Backbone as XML, in Angstrom:
<?xml version="1.0"?>
<chain id="A" units="angstrom">
  <residue number="1" name="UNK">
    <atom name="N" x="44.068" y="84.622" z="71.040"/>
    <atom name="CA" x="45.419" y="85.045" z="71.440"/>
    <atom name="C" x="45.507" y="85.150" z="72.976"/>
  </residue>
  <residue number="2" name="UNK">
    <atom name="N" x="44.448" y="85.691" z="73.579"/>
    <atom name="CA" x="44.494" y="85.836" z="75.061"/>
    <atom name="C" x="44.627" y="84.498" z="75.726"/>
  </residue>
  <residue number="3" name="UNK">
    <atom name="N" x="43.872" y="83.498" z="75.276"/>
    <atom name="CA" x="43.998" y="82.161" z="75.898"/>
    <atom name="C" x="45.380" y="81.533" z="75.754"/>
  </residue>
  <residue number="4" name="UNK">
    <atom name="N" x="45.925" y="81.792" z="74.557"/>
    <atom name="CA" x="47.295" y="81.306" z="74.293"/>
    <atom name="C" x="48.331" y="81.967" z="75.175"/>
  </residue>
  <residue number="5" name="UNK">
    <atom name="N" x="48.149" y="83.245" z="75.421"/>
    <atom name="CA" x="49.028" y="83.999" z="76.363"/>
    <atom name="C" x="48.833" y="83.504" z="77.762"/>
  </residue>
  <residue number="6" name="UNK">
    <atom name="N" x="47.631" y="83.308" z="78.237"/>
    <atom name="CA" x="47.328" y="82.742" z="79.551"/>
    <atom name="C" x="47.976" y="81.355" z="79.709"/>
  </residue>
  <residue number="7" name="UNK">
    <atom name="N" x="47.924" y="80.524" z="78.680"/>
    <atom name="CA" x="48.484" y="79.202" z="78.756"/>
    <atom name="C" x="50.004" y="79.303" z="78.875"/>
  </residue>
  <residue number="8" name="UNK">
    <atom name="N" x="50.621" y="80.236" z="78.172"/>
    <atom name="CA" x="52.071" y="80.444" z="78.237"/>
    <atom name="C" x="52.455" y="80.986" z="79.577"/>
  </residue>
  <residue number="9" name="UNK">
    <atom name="N" x="51.751" y="81.991" z="80.086"/>
    <atom name="CA" x="52.118" y="82.637" z="81.352"/>
    <atom name="C" x="51.922" y="81.741" z="82.551"/>
  </residue>
  <residue number="10" name="UNK">
    <atom name="N" x="51.055" y="80.748" z="82.432"/>
    <atom name="CA" x="50.760" y="79.916" z="83.550"/>
    <atom name="C" x="51.608" y="78.644" z="83.554"/>
  </residue>
  <residue number="11" name="UNK">
    <atom name="N" x="52.479" y="78.496" z="82.574"/>
    <atom name="CA" x="53.357" y="77.331" z="82.593"/>
    <atom name="C" x="54.237" y="77.393" z="83.825"/>
  </residue>
  <residue number="12" name="UNK">
    <atom name="N" x="54.579" y="76.215" z="84.361"/>
    <atom name="CA" x="55.438" y="76.177" z="85.528"/>
    <atom name="C" x="56.758" y="76.876" z="85.404"/>
  </residue>
  <residue number="13" name="UNK">
    <atom name="N" x="57.416" y="76.757" z="84.276"/>
    <atom name="CA" x="58.714" y="77.293" z="84.060"/>
    <atom name="C" x="58.660" y="78.853" z="84.146"/>
  </residue>
  <residue number="14" name="UNK">
    <atom name="N" x="57.619" y="79.450" z="83.561"/>
    <atom name="CA" x="57.473" y="80.841" z="83.553"/>
    <atom name="C" x="57.284" y="81.383" z="84.970"/>
  </residue>
  <residue number="15" name="UNK">
    <atom name="N" x="56.422" y="80.705" z="85.757"/>
    <atom name="CA" x="56.214" y="81.072" z="87.066"/>
    <atom name="C" x="57.476" y="80.881" z="87.989"/>
  </residue>
  <residue number="16" name="UNK">
    <atom name="N" x="58.154" y="79.779" z="87.745"/>
    <atom name="CA" x="59.443" y="79.551" z="88.450"/>
    <atom name="C" x="60.455" y="80.633" z="88.175"/>
  </residue>
  <residue number="17" name="UNK">
    <atom name="N" x="60.522" y="81.074" z="86.911"/>
    <atom name="CA" x="61.419" y="82.103" z="86.497"/>
    <atom name="C" x="61.096" y="83.426" z="87.205"/>
  </residue>
  <residue number="18" name="UNK">
    <atom name="N" x="59.768" y="83.793" z="87.252"/>
    <atom name="CA" x="59.344" y="84.956" z="87.864"/>
    <atom name="C" x="59.677" y="84.971" z="89.359"/>
  </residue>
  <residue number="19" name="UNK">
    <atom name="N" x="59.425" y="83.886" z="90.017"/>
    <atom name="CA" x="59.797" y="83.764" z="91.460"/>
    <atom name="C" x="61.308" y="83.862" z="91.628"/>
  </residue>
  <residue number="20" name="UNK">
    <atom name="N" x="62.092" y="83.211" z="90.760"/>
    <atom name="CA" x="63.558" y="83.330" z="90.824"/>
    <atom name="C" x="64.058" y="84.773" z="90.660"/>
  </residue>
  <residue number="21" name="UNK">
    <atom name="N" x="63.425" y="85.537" z="89.750"/>
    <atom name="CA" x="63.862" y="86.896" z="89.560"/>
    <atom name="C" x="63.556" y="87.702" z="90.788"/>
  </residue>
  <residue number="22" name="UNK">
    <atom name="N" x="62.396" y="87.543" z="91.391"/>
    <atom name="CA" x="62.011" y="88.357" z="92.599"/>
    <atom name="C" x="62.933" y="87.984" z="93.729"/>
  </residue>
  <residue number="23" name="UNK">
    <atom name="N" x="63.163" y="86.667" z="93.958"/>
    <atom name="CA" x="64.050" y="86.262" z="95.055"/>
    <atom name="C" x="65.468" y="86.642" z="94.799"/>
  </residue>
  <residue number="24" name="UNK">
    <atom name="N" x="65.901" y="86.606" z="93.528"/>
    <atom name="CA" x="67.228" y="87.063" z="93.214"/>
    <atom name="C" x="67.427" y="88.532" z="93.429"/>
  </residue>
  <residue number="25" name="UNK">
    <atom name="N" x="66.470" y="89.359" z="93.168"/>
    <atom name="CA" x="66.552" y="90.775" z="93.446"/>
    <atom name="C" x="66.636" y="91.058" z="94.934"/>
  </residue>
  <residue number="26" name="UNK">
    <atom name="N" x="65.851" y="90.368" z="95.712"/>
    <atom name="CA" x="65.987" y="90.510" z="97.178"/>
    <atom name="C" x="67.267" y="90.030" z="97.692"/>
  </residue>
  <residue number="27" name="UNK">
    <atom name="N" x="67.730" y="88.908" z="97.163"/>
    <atom name="CA" x="69.041" y="88.337" z="97.600"/>
    <atom name="C" x="70.178" y="89.286" z="97.218"/>
  </residue>
  <residue number="28" name="UNK">
    <atom name="N" x="70.097" y="89.935" z="96.095"/>
    <atom name="CA" x="71.095" y="90.903" z="95.676"/>
    <atom name="C" x="71.177" y="92.070" z="96.626"/>
  </residue>
  <residue number="29" name="UNK">
    <atom name="N" x="70.047" y="92.555" z="97.144"/>
    <atom name="CA" x="70.008" y="93.617" z="98.071"/>
    <atom name="C" x="70.663" y="93.184" z="99.425"/>
  </residue>
  <residue number="30" name="UNK">
    <atom name="N" x="70.380" y="91.995" z="99.820"/>
    <atom name="CA" x="70.987" y="91.483" z="101.075"/>
    <atom name="C" x="72.527" y="91.433" z="100.913"/>
  </residue>
  <residue number="31" name="UNK">
    <atom name="N" x="72.958" y="90.879" z="99.845"/>
    <atom name="CA" x="74.421" y="90.729" z="99.615"/>
    <atom name="C" x="75.018" y="92.086" z="99.448"/>
  </residue>
  <residue number="32" name="UNK">
    <atom name="N" x="74.410" y="93.018" z="98.760"/>
    <atom name="CA" x="74.951" y="94.413" z="98.640"/>
    <atom name="C" x="75.082" y="94.991" z="100.031"/>
  </residue>
  <residue number="33" name="UNK">
    <atom name="N" x="74.127" y="94.824" z="100.868"/>
    <atom name="CA" x="74.190" y="95.355" z="102.250"/>
    <atom name="C" x="75.342" y="94.681" z="103.023"/>
  </residue>
  <residue number="34" name="UNK">
    <atom name="N" x="75.509" y="93.389" z="102.874"/>
    <atom name="CA" x="76.555" y="92.710" z="103.521"/>
    <atom name="C" x="77.954" y="93.278" z="103.095"/>
  </residue>
  <residue number="35" name="UNK">
    <atom name="N" x="78.078" y="93.462" z="101.803"/>
    <atom name="CA" x="79.362" y="93.984" z="101.313"/>
    <atom name="C" x="79.531" y="95.447" z="101.707"/>
  </residue>
  <residue number="36" name="UNK">
    <atom name="N" x="78.514" y="96.254" z="101.511"/>
    <atom name="CA" x="78.651" y="97.692" z="101.814"/>
    <atom name="C" x="78.811" y="97.996" z="103.312"/>
  </residue>
  <residue number="37" name="UNK">
    <atom name="N" x="78.079" y="97.295" z="104.136"/>
    <atom name="CA" x="77.941" y="97.670" z="105.556"/>
    <atom name="C" x="78.833" y="96.849" z="106.427"/>
  </residue>
  <residue number="38" name="UNK">
    <atom name="N" x="79.311" y="95.651" z="105.976"/>
    <atom name="CA" x="80.104" y="94.800" z="106.871"/>
    <atom name="C" x="81.497" y="94.491" z="106.290"/>
  </residue>
  <residue number="39" name="UNK">
    <atom name="N" x="81.521" y="93.938" z="105.064"/>
    <atom name="CA" x="82.763" y="93.489" z="104.544"/>
    <atom name="C" x="83.757" y="94.555" z="104.190"/>
  </residue>
  <residue number="40" name="UNK">
    <atom name="N" x="83.257" y="95.558" z="103.387"/>
    <atom name="CA" x="84.157" y="96.622" z="102.912"/>
    <atom name="C" x="84.679" y="97.502" z="104.019"/>
  </residue>
  <residue number="41" name="UNK">
    <atom name="N" x="83.932" y="97.841" z="105.075"/>
    <atom name="CA" x="84.490" y="98.537" z="106.213"/>
    <atom name="C" x="85.590" y="97.802" z="106.888"/>
  </residue>
  <residue number="42" name="UNK">
    <atom name="N" x="85.404" y="96.477" z="107.007"/>
    <atom name="CA" x="86.461" y="95.636" z="107.633"/>
    <atom name="C" x="87.729" y="95.611" z="106.742"/>
  </residue>
  <residue number="43" name="UNK">
    <atom name="N" x="87.507" y="95.454" z="105.406"/>
    <atom name="CA" x="88.645" y="95.492" z="104.514"/>
    <atom name="C" x="89.322" y="96.811" z="104.572"/>
  </residue>
  <residue number="44" name="UNK">
    <atom name="N" x="88.565" y="97.879" z="104.618"/>
    <atom name="CA" x="89.171" y="99.244" z="104.757"/>
    <atom name="C" x="89.925" y="99.360" z="106.045"/>
  </residue>
  <residue number="45" name="UNK">
    <atom name="N" x="89.475" y="98.820" z="107.142"/>
    <atom name="CA" x="90.272" y="98.887" z="108.404"/>
    <atom name="C" x="91.557" y="98.060" z="108.259"/>
  </residue>
  <residue number="46" name="UNK">
    <atom name="N" x="91.471" y="96.957" z="107.628"/>
    <atom name="CA" x="92.684" y="96.085" z="107.430"/>
    <atom name="C" x="93.717" y="96.842" z="106.540"/>
  </residue>
  <residue number="47" name="UNK">
    <atom name="N" x="93.265" y="97.697" z="105.678"/>
    <atom name="CA" x="94.184" y="98.428" z="104.770"/>
    <atom name="C" x="94.360" y="99.845" z="105.221"/>
  </residue>
  <residue number="48" name="UNK">
    <atom name="N" x="94.148" y="100.090" z="106.520"/>
    <atom name="CA" x="94.539" y="101.372" z="107.098"/>
    <atom name="C" x="93.427" y="102.376" z="106.995"/>
  </residue>
  <residue number="49" name="UNK">
    <atom name="N" x="92.231" y="102.014" z="107.098"/>
    <atom name="CA" x="91.092" y="102.974" z="107.105"/>
    <atom name="C" x="90.647" y="103.481" z="105.696"/>
  </residue>
  <residue number="50" name="UNK">
    <atom name="N" x="90.986" y="102.776" z="104.693"/>
    <atom name="CA" x="90.621" y="103.181" z="103.348"/>
    <atom name="C" x="89.126" y="102.909" z="103.061"/>
  </residue>
  <residue number="51" name="UNK">
    <atom name="N" x="88.387" y="103.875" z="102.580"/>
    <atom name="CA" x="87.006" y="103.693" z="102.218"/>
    <atom name="C" x="87.037" y="103.561" z="100.668"/>
  </residue>
  <residue number="52" name="UNK">
    <atom name="N" x="86.731" y="102.372" z="100.225"/>
    <atom name="CA" x="86.842" y="102.140" z="98.792"/>
    <atom name="C" x="85.802" y="102.918" z="97.940"/>
  </residue>
  <residue number="53" name="UNK">
    <atom name="N" x="84.643" y="103.146" z="98.509"/>
    <atom name="CA" x="83.584" y="103.829" z="97.763"/>
    <atom name="C" x="83.987" y="105.286" z="97.401"/>
  </residue>
  <residue number="54" name="UNK">
    <atom name="N" x="84.913" y="105.832" z="98.185"/>
    <atom name="CA" x="85.290" y="107.241" z="97.901"/>
    <atom name="C" x="86.584" y="107.364" z="97.066"/>
  </residue>
  <residue number="55" name="UNK">
    <atom name="N" x="87.157" y="106.233" z="96.725"/>
    <atom name="CA" x="88.425" y="106.333" z="95.912"/>
    <atom name="C" x="88.064" y="106.703" z="94.518"/>
  </residue>
  <residue number="56" name="UNK">
    <atom name="N" x="88.745" y="107.736" z="94.032"/>
    <atom name="CA" x="88.494" y="108.233" z="92.677"/>
    <atom name="C" x="89.710" y="109.000" z="92.146"/>
  </residue>
  <residue number="57" name="UNK">
    <atom name="N" x="89.795" y="109.108" z="90.863"/>
    <atom name="CA" x="90.833" y="109.914" z="90.199"/>
    <atom name="C" x="90.104" y="110.910" z="89.305"/>
  </residue>
  <residue number="58" name="UNK">
    <atom name="N" x="90.521" y="112.176" z="89.308"/>
    <atom name="CA" x="89.934" y="113.181" z="88.487"/>
    <atom name="C" x="90.841" y="113.424" z="87.332"/>
  </residue>
  <residue number="59" name="UNK">
    <atom name="N" x="90.300" y="113.303" z="86.155"/>
    <atom name="CA" x="91.043" y="113.573" z="84.927"/>
    <atom name="C" x="90.242" y="114.629" z="84.212"/>
  </residue>
  <residue number="60" name="UNK">
    <atom name="N" x="90.814" y="115.857" z="84.169"/>
    <atom name="CA" x="90.106" y="117.033" z="83.654"/>
    <atom name="C" x="88.743" y="117.146" z="84.293"/>
  </residue>
  <residue number="61" name="UNK">
    <atom name="N" x="87.665" y="117.009" z="83.521"/>
    <atom name="CA" x="86.318" y="117.153" z="84.124"/>
    <atom name="C" x="85.694" y="115.828" z="84.501"/>
  </residue>
  <residue number="62" name="UNK">
    <atom name="N" x="86.356" y="114.770" z="84.187"/>
    <atom name="CA" x="85.825" y="113.435" z="84.516"/>
    <atom name="C" x="86.372" y="112.885" z="85.808"/>
  </residue>
  <residue number="63" name="UNK">
    <atom name="N" x="85.494" y="112.294" z="86.551"/>
    <atom name="CA" x="85.883" y="111.664" z="87.806"/>
    <atom name="C" x="85.751" y="110.114" z="87.614"/>
  </residue>
  <residue number="64" name="UNK">
    <atom name="N" x="86.902" y="109.448" z="87.730"/>
    <atom name="CA" x="86.926" y="107.972" z="87.608"/>
    <atom name="C" x="86.795" y="107.370" z="88.965"/>
  </residue>
  <residue number="65" name="UNK">
    <atom name="N" x="85.634" y="106.750" z="89.280"/>
    <atom name="CA" x="85.426" y="106.188" z="90.618"/>
    <atom name="C" x="85.807" y="104.756" z="90.619"/>
  </residue>
  <residue number="66" name="UNK">
    <atom name="N" x="87.073" y="104.457" z="90.701"/>
    <atom name="CA" x="87.573" y="103.122" z="90.656"/>
    <atom name="C" x="87.271" y="102.417" z="91.977"/>
  </residue>
  <residue number="67" name="UNK">
    <atom name="N" x="87.049" y="103.099" z="93.046"/>
    <atom name="CA" x="86.668" y="102.486" z="94.345"/>
    <atom name="C" x="85.333" y="101.858" z="94.267"/>
  </residue>
  <residue number="68" name="UNK">
    <atom name="N" x="84.366" y="102.517" z="93.567"/>
    <atom name="CA" x="83.018" y="101.953" z="93.398"/>
    <atom name="C" x="83.102" y="100.635" z="92.538"/>
  </residue>
  <residue number="69" name="UNK">
    <atom name="N" x="84.056" y="100.708" z="91.580"/>
    <atom name="CA" x="84.232" y="99.512" z="90.759"/>
    <atom name="C" x="84.753" y="98.365" z="91.569"/>
  </residue>
  <residue number="70" name="UNK">
    <atom name="N" x="85.689" y="98.627" z="92.384"/>
    <atom name="CA" x="86.242" y="97.544" z="93.310"/>
    <atom name="C" x="85.141" y="96.995" z="94.147"/>
  </residue>
  <residue number="71" name="UNK">
    <atom name="N" x="84.316" y="97.905" z="94.684"/>
    <atom name="CA" x="83.220" y="97.449" z="95.515"/>
    <atom name="C" x="82.234" y="96.607" z="94.771"/>
  </residue>
  <residue number="72" name="UNK">
    <atom name="N" x="81.914" y="96.991" z="93.532"/>
    <atom name="CA" x="80.951" y="96.209" z="92.695"/>
    <atom name="C" x="81.558" y="94.862" z="92.382"/>
  </residue>
  <residue number="73" name="UNK">
    <atom name="N" x="82.824" y="94.804" z="92.112"/>
    <atom name="CA" x="83.473" y="93.500" z="91.853"/>
    <atom name="C" x="83.395" y="92.588" z="93.096"/>
  </residue>
  <residue number="74" name="UNK">
    <atom name="N" x="83.643" y="93.151" z="94.277"/>
    <atom name="CA" x="83.493" y="92.406" z="95.498"/>
    <atom name="C" x="82.061" y="91.889" z="95.695"/>
  </residue>
  <residue number="75" name="UNK">
    <atom name="N" x="81.084" y="92.759" z="95.407"/>
    <atom name="CA" x="79.633" y="92.365" z="95.429"/>
    <atom name="C" x="79.414" y="91.165" z="94.557"/>
  </residue>
  <residue number="76" name="UNK">
    <atom name="N" x="79.908" y="91.278" z="93.296"/>
    <atom name="CA" x="79.646" y="90.158" z="92.367"/>
    <atom name="C" x="80.289" y="88.862" z="92.810"/>
  </residue>
  <residue number="77" name="UNK">
    <atom name="N" x="81.491" y="88.905" z="93.338"/>
    <atom name="CA" x="82.208" y="87.735" z="93.777"/>
    <atom name="C" x="81.487" y="87.080" z="94.951"/>
  </residue>
  <residue number="78" name="UNK">
    <atom name="N" x="81.007" y="87.923" z="95.911"/>
    <atom name="CA" x="80.267" y="87.380" z="97.019"/>
    <atom name="C" x="78.919" y="86.772" z="96.586"/>
  </residue>
  <residue number="79" name="UNK">
    <atom name="N" x="78.230" y="87.430" z="95.650"/>
    <atom name="CA" x="76.943" y="86.889" z="95.158"/>
    <atom name="C" x="77.204" y="85.598" z="94.415"/>
  </residue>
  <residue number="80" name="UNK">
    <atom name="N" x="78.204" y="85.591" z="93.565"/>
    <atom name="CA" x="78.521" y="84.331" z="92.843"/>
    <atom name="C" x="78.853" y="83.178" z="93.705"/>
  </residue>
  <residue number="81" name="UNK">
    <atom name="N" x="79.691" y="83.473" z="94.796"/>
    <atom name="CA" x="80.065" y="82.407" z="95.640"/>
    <atom name="C" x="78.840" y="81.967" z="96.505"/>
  </residue>
  <residue number="82" name="UNK">
    <atom name="N" x="77.998" y="82.827" z="96.917"/>
    <atom name="CA" x="76.814" y="82.508" z="97.656"/>
    <atom name="C" x="75.898" y="81.567" z="96.761"/>
  </residue>
  <residue number="83" name="UNK">
    <atom name="N" x="75.682" y="81.942" z="95.542"/>
    <atom name="CA" x="74.866" y="81.156" z="94.675"/>
    <atom name="C" x="75.492" y="79.823" z="94.427"/>
  </residue>
  <residue number="84" name="UNK">
    <atom name="N" x="76.827" y="79.741" z="94.279"/>
    <atom name="CA" x="77.546" y="78.501" z="94.125"/>
    <atom name="C" x="77.274" y="77.587" z="95.356"/>
  </residue>
  <residue number="85" name="UNK">
    <atom name="N" x="77.382" y="78.145" z="96.545"/>
    <atom name="CA" x="77.112" y="77.326" z="97.779"/>
    <atom name="C" x="75.662" y="76.878" z="97.831"/>
  </residue>
  <residue number="86" name="UNK">
    <atom name="N" x="74.745" y="77.726" z="97.397"/>
    <atom name="CA" x="73.312" y="77.401" z="97.412"/>
    <atom name="C" x="73.036" y="76.254" z="96.435"/>
  </residue>
  <residue number="87" name="UNK">
    <atom name="N" x="73.528" y="76.351" z="95.260"/>
    <atom name="CA" x="73.301" y="75.325" z="94.229"/>
    <atom name="C" x="73.976" y="73.997" z="94.642"/>
  </residue>
  <residue number="88" name="UNK">
    <atom name="N" x="75.166" y="74.138" z="95.241"/>
    <atom name="CA" x="75.865" y="72.937" z="95.630"/>
    <atom name="C" x="75.082" y="72.203" z="96.748"/>
  </residue>
  <residue number="89" name="UNK">
    <atom name="N" x="74.514" y="72.912" z="97.706"/>
    <atom name="CA" x="73.724" y="72.360" z="98.743"/>
    <atom name="C" x="72.535" y="71.653" z="98.155"/>
  </residue>
  <residue number="90" name="UNK">
    <atom name="N" x="71.796" y="72.246" z="97.248"/>
    <atom name="CA" x="70.590" y="71.611" z="96.674"/>
    <atom name="C" x="70.971" y="70.435" z="95.766"/>
  </residue>
  <residue number="91" name="UNK">
    <atom name="N" x="72.157" y="70.497" z="95.115"/>
    <atom name="CA" x="72.565" y="69.321" z="94.333"/>
    <atom name="C" x="72.900" y="68.126" z="95.258"/>
  </residue>
  <residue number="92" name="UNK">
    <atom name="N" x="73.482" y="68.410" z="96.393"/>
    <atom name="CA" x="73.691" y="67.283" z="97.353"/>
    <atom name="C" x="72.392" y="66.669" z="97.848"/>
  </residue>
  <residue number="93" name="UNK">
    <atom name="N" x="71.397" y="67.536" z="98.092"/>
    <atom name="CA" x="70.094" y="67.032" z="98.524"/>
    <atom name="C" x="69.476" y="66.205" z="97.427"/>
  </residue>
  <residue number="94" name="UNK">
    <atom name="N" x="69.554" y="66.701" z="96.191"/>
    <atom name="CA" x="68.993" y="66.024" z="95.068"/>
    <atom name="C" x="69.664" y="64.642" z="94.812"/>
  </residue>
  <residue number="95" name="UNK">
    <atom name="N" x="71.024" y="64.569" z="94.987"/>
    <atom name="CA" x="71.670" y="63.300" z="94.834"/>
    <atom name="C" x="71.277" y="62.313" z="95.924"/>
  </residue>
  <residue number="96" name="UNK">
    <atom name="N" x="71.053" y="62.778" z="97.151"/>
    <atom name="CA" x="70.621" y="61.854" z="98.235"/>
    <atom name="C" x="69.244" y="61.314" z="97.850"/>
  </residue>
  <residue number="97" name="UNK">
    <atom name="N" x="68.384" y="62.156" z="97.288"/>
    <atom name="CA" x="67.033" y="61.700" z="96.921"/>
    <atom name="C" x="67.150" y="60.668" z="95.834"/>
  </residue>
  <residue number="98" name="UNK">
    <atom name="N" x="68.002" y="60.916" z="94.841"/>
    <atom name="CA" x="68.198" y="60.021" z="93.670"/>
    <atom name="C" x="68.678" y="58.696" z="94.162"/>
  </residue>
  <residue number="99" name="UNK">
    <atom name="N" x="69.672" y="58.693" z="95.064"/>
    <atom name="CA" x="70.190" y="57.435" z="95.580"/>
    <atom name="C" x="69.135" y="56.699" z="96.354"/>
  </residue>
  <residue number="100" name="UNK">
    <atom name="N" x="68.367" y="57.373" z="97.118"/>
    <atom name="CA" x="67.291" y="56.749" z="97.857"/>
    <atom name="C" x="66.242" y="56.115" z="96.929"/>
  </residue>
  <residue number="101" name="UNK">
    <atom name="N" x="65.962" y="56.868" z="95.826"/>
    <atom name="CA" x="64.913" y="56.387" z="94.921"/>
    <atom name="C" x="65.499" y="55.257" z="94.059"/>
  </residue>
  <residue number="102" name="UNK">
    <atom name="N" x="66.810" y="55.235" z="93.836"/>
    <atom name="CA" x="67.436" y="54.200" z="92.981"/>
    <atom name="C" x="67.582" y="52.888" z="93.713"/>
  </residue>
  <residue number="103" name="UNK">
    <atom name="N" x="67.577" y="52.945" z="95.048"/>
    <atom name="CA" x="67.700" y="51.729" z="95.801"/>
    <atom name="C" x="66.522" y="50.753" z="95.503"/>
  </residue>
  <residue number="104" name="UNK">
    <atom name="N" x="66.813" y="49.530" z="95.142"/>
    <atom name="CA" x="65.722" y="48.645" z="94.786"/>
    <atom name="C" x="64.899" y="48.287" z="95.999"/>
  </residue>
  <residue number="105" name="UNK">
    <atom name="N" x="63.605" y="48.393" z="95.833"/>
    <atom name="CA" x="62.641" y="48.057" z="96.844"/>
    <atom name="C" x="62.240" y="46.630" z="96.697"/>
  </residue>
  <residue number="106" name="UNK">
    <atom name="N" x="62.514" y="45.805" z="97.669"/>
    <atom name="CA" x="62.180" y="44.412" z="97.621"/>
    <atom name="C" x="60.828" y="44.226" z="98.350"/>
  </residue>
  <residue number="107" name="UNK">
    <atom name="N" x="59.996" y="43.533" z="97.651"/>
    <atom name="CA" x="58.668" y="43.254" z="98.243"/>
    <atom name="C" x="58.824" y="42.193" z="99.324"/>
  </residue>
  <residue number="108" name="UNK">
    <atom name="N" x="57.942" y="42.252" z="100.299"/>
    <atom name="CA" x="58.023" y="41.271" z="101.408"/>
    <atom name="C" x="57.835" y="39.797" z="100.937"/>
  </residue>
  <residue number="109" name="UNK">
    <atom name="N" x="57.000" y="39.671" z="99.898"/>
    <atom name="CA" x="56.790" y="38.321" z="99.352"/>
    <atom name="C" x="58.126" y="37.809" z="98.748"/>
  </residue>
  <residue number="110" name="UNK">
    <atom name="N" x="58.807" y="38.733" z="98.063"/>
    <atom name="CA" x="60.048" y="38.332" z="97.430"/>
    <atom name="C" x="61.134" y="37.943" z="98.484"/>
  </residue>
  <residue number="111" name="UNK">
    <atom name="N" x="61.138" y="38.745" z="99.606"/>
    <atom name="CA" x="62.053" y="38.378" z="100.667"/>
    <atom name="C" x="61.764" y="37.018" z="101.268"/>
  </residue>
  <residue number="112" name="UNK">
    <atom name="N" x="60.526" y="36.713" z="101.425"/>
    <atom name="CA" x="60.181" y="35.363" z="101.958"/>
    <atom name="C" x="60.571" y="34.277" z="101.014"/>
  </residue>
  <residue number="113" name="UNK">
    <atom name="N" x="60.296" y="34.487" z="99.680"/>
    <atom name="CA" x="60.693" y="33.513" z="98.699"/>
    <atom name="C" x="62.195" y="33.334" z="98.693"/>
  </residue>
  <residue number="114" name="UNK">
    <atom name="N" x="62.939" y="34.343" z="98.787"/>
    <atom name="CA" x="64.421" y="34.260" z="98.847"/>
    <atom name="C" x="64.873" y="33.509" z="100.071"/>
  </residue>
  <residue number="115" name="UNK">
    <atom name="N" x="64.200" y="33.760" z="101.204"/>
    <atom name="CA" x="64.597" y="33.010" z="102.432"/>
    <atom name="C" x="64.280" y="31.513" z="102.269"/>
  </residue>
  <residue number="116" name="UNK">
    <atom name="N" x="63.168" y="31.218" z="101.663"/>
    <atom name="CA" x="62.737" y="29.796" z="101.463"/>
    <atom name="C" x="63.700" y="29.173" z="100.521"/>
  </residue>
  <residue number="117" name="UNK">
    <atom name="N" x="64.062" y="29.826" z="99.458"/>
    <atom name="CA" x="65.017" y="29.267" z="98.514"/>
    <atom name="C" x="66.360" y="28.965" z="99.175"/>
  </residue>
  <residue number="118" name="UNK">
    <atom name="N" x="66.813" y="29.878" z="99.985"/>
    <atom name="CA" x="68.113" y="29.702" z="100.669"/>
    <atom name="C" x="68.051" y="28.541" z="101.603"/>
  </residue>
  <residue number="119" name="UNK">
    <atom name="N" x="66.929" y="28.399" z="102.347"/>
    <atom name="CA" x="66.711" y="27.306" z="103.290"/>
    <atom name="C" x="66.692" y="25.948" z="102.530"/>
  </residue>
  <residue number="120" name="UNK">
    <atom name="N" x="66.056" y="25.909" z="101.403"/>
    <atom name="CA" x="66.000" y="24.680" z="100.579"/>
    <atom name="C" x="67.331" y="24.328" z="100.069"/>
  </residue>
  <residue number="121" name="UNK">
    <atom name="N" x="68.134" y="25.341" z="99.649"/>
    <atom name="CA" x="69.493" y="25.099" z="99.207"/>
    <atom name="C" x="70.405" y="24.535" z="100.222"/>
  </residue>
  <residue number="122" name="UNK">
    <atom name="N" x="70.235" y="24.967" z="101.478"/>
    <atom name="CA" x="71.058" y="24.555" z="102.566"/>
    <atom name="C" x="70.700" y="23.070" z="103.079"/>
  </residue>
  <residue number="123" name="UNK">
    <atom name="N" x="69.492" y="22.634" z="102.785"/>
    <atom name="CA" x="69.090" y="21.303" z="103.249"/>
    <atom name="C" x="69.602" y="20.277" z="102.263"/>
  </residue>
</chain>
C-alpha cells in the first residue's frame, strides 16, 4: 500500500496541483493586499472618503457587514481577471509554439532536389 501511495503522490499531475495550490495561496494574498491597501482606498476617495470595510447595518443583535462583502467581491473579480490574463498570456505562448512546431521542416536534400527539378522543368 505504501508503494502504491508513493507512486500516486509522485505523479506529475499531483505535484503540479500541489505547486499550483501553494502559488495560488500566495497569489491570493498579493491580490488581497492590492485590493485592501491600494484599490479600495482609492475607490473610497472617489466616493467621498467611504471605507467599505467598515460599512455595516445593525439589526437587533446582529451586525451585517455588507462593506466586507463588497470588498470580498472586488477581491474575487480582481483575482479572476488576473488569472484570466495569466491564462490568456500562456495560451498565446502555447499557440506560437504549436505554429512553430506545425511548420513543415524541409530537409536540405529535399530543397536541393526541388531546385534541380525546377531547373530541369525550365530547360
